[in-house]
N, C-alpha and C positions, 0 to 999 in steps of 0.2 A: 504494500500500500504506500501511497505517497500523500503527503500533506501539502495542501495549497495554503500558503500563509501570506497574509497581508502585513507589511511592516510600514508603519507610518511614523515619520520623523516629527517630533513635537516642535513645529515652527508655525508661524502665521499662515504661510502659503501652503498649498497642498503639495507635499513631497512624500511619495509612497513608492513601494516596490512590492510586487507579488512574486513569491518564490515557491517553486515546487521542491520538496525535499523528502527523501526517504524516511519513513516512520522509524527506521532502525538507526538513523543518524543520531549523533550526540548533540548536546547543547553546544559543545565546542564547534561542531560542524555548522550549526545554525549561526553561531557567532561569526565564523568566517564567511558564511553566505551573506549575512547582513552587511558586514563591513565591506565586502567586495561589491555588493550591489549598490552601496551608497558612496563608493570611491574612497574609503578609508584604508589605511595600511594594515589595520588589524593588530598593531603592536602595542596598543594601550590596554590598561586594565579594564575589565568589564565584568558586569554581573547581570544575571536575570533575577527578576522578582516575581513572586506570585502576585496576582491581583484579582479583583472582583469585577463585576460588570460596570462599576463606576470608575474603574481604573485606579483604585486606591492601592498604594504600595503595600505589599505584604512581606512575607519571608524572603530573605535573600538566598539566591542560589549562585554563589560565587564560582567562577571558573577556576580561580586560584585563591584559596583561603590563606590568610596570614594567621588565623586562629587555629591552633592545633586541635581544638575541640570541634571546629566546624569543618565538615568535609568539603572537598572540591567536587563540584558538580560537572566538570568538563566531560566526563565519560558517561554521564546520565543520558539514557536513550530518550528520544522525543516521545516515543510511545509510552514511556513511564511518566512523562510530564503532562501531556495532553490526555484528556479523557472526555467522557460525555459531559461531565460537569465542569471541567477545566479546559477552556479554549482561548484564554488570554494570558499574556505575559507582559511585563515591562522589561526593557533592556536598557541599561545605562552603559555607554561606552565612553572611555576617557574621563576619569574621575576629576580631572582638573577643569575640563570644559563642560562636562555633564551633557553630552549628546544623549537625548532621551528618545526612546522609540516605543511605540505601542505595537505589540505583536498579537495578531489574532489568527487562529486556525479557522479558515473559511470553508474548507471542503476536504474531504478524504476521497482519494481516487485510486485507480489501478495504475501500477507501474506501466510505462510505455516502453516497450522493447526498443533499444537503440538510443534512448535519451539518457544523457549524462545528468546525474543529480548531484548537488542542487542545480536547479534550472531557473534562471530569471525569466519570467514570462511576461512581465509588464513593469514599465517604469514611467513615473509621472512626476514632474517637477524637478527643479534644480536644487541641489544641496547648497546652502549658503556657505560663504567663506568661513564664518565663525559661528560657533554655537550660540543660540540666543541666551541672553541673560536670564537666570532663574531668580525669581523673587521668593525669598523664604520668610517674608514678613507675615505676621499673624493678621487676620482680619480685624481683631480687636487688640489694641496695644496692651502689652503686659504691664500691669501697674501693681507693684507690691505695696501693701498697706504700710503707710508711714514712710515710704521711700523719700518723698520730698523733704520731710522733716529731717531724716537722716542726712540727706545731702547738705542741708543748711548747717547741721551740726558739724559735719566734716569740713565745710568751708570755714566755719568759725574756728575750729581747731587749727587749721592751716594758718589762719591769720594770727592766732595766738603764738604759733611757732615763729612766724615771720617777725613778730615784734620782740621776741626774746633775744637775749645776748648770747645764746648758746650757738657755738660753731661746730 
């Protein structure tokens, strides 16, 4: 069986690629297929994340884990990731620039004899020169109770030190 997967780059313009890949391919194979389809070198750190239908980020599936307690998922087969209930993933490439992709299993089909997989079957849109800025601000600003009062006390203490003869 093959998976027909749509990969959408998280930018304002429509930038997407449709890829066919063998269900027995690994997450590392999918990583290489995505990076090649979007014109990246594929040499930056990357991770996949579970997600729900609202694209909320879930558990990380790192290709290379720096944590000895967390496994590497590079050899995990796609048919162990995707299921009837799970058909979406998030993919983050290059942790310094945070290229973010939405991955969705669109269809399961039969292998076509003579076709090399992974296979790019559709490309739409141009990849921007730079990753879009990500805003990590909360919708409601964090305000700790008594924070402003503490700030005034700290400023007063600083002024007290400035006026002292202590060197």
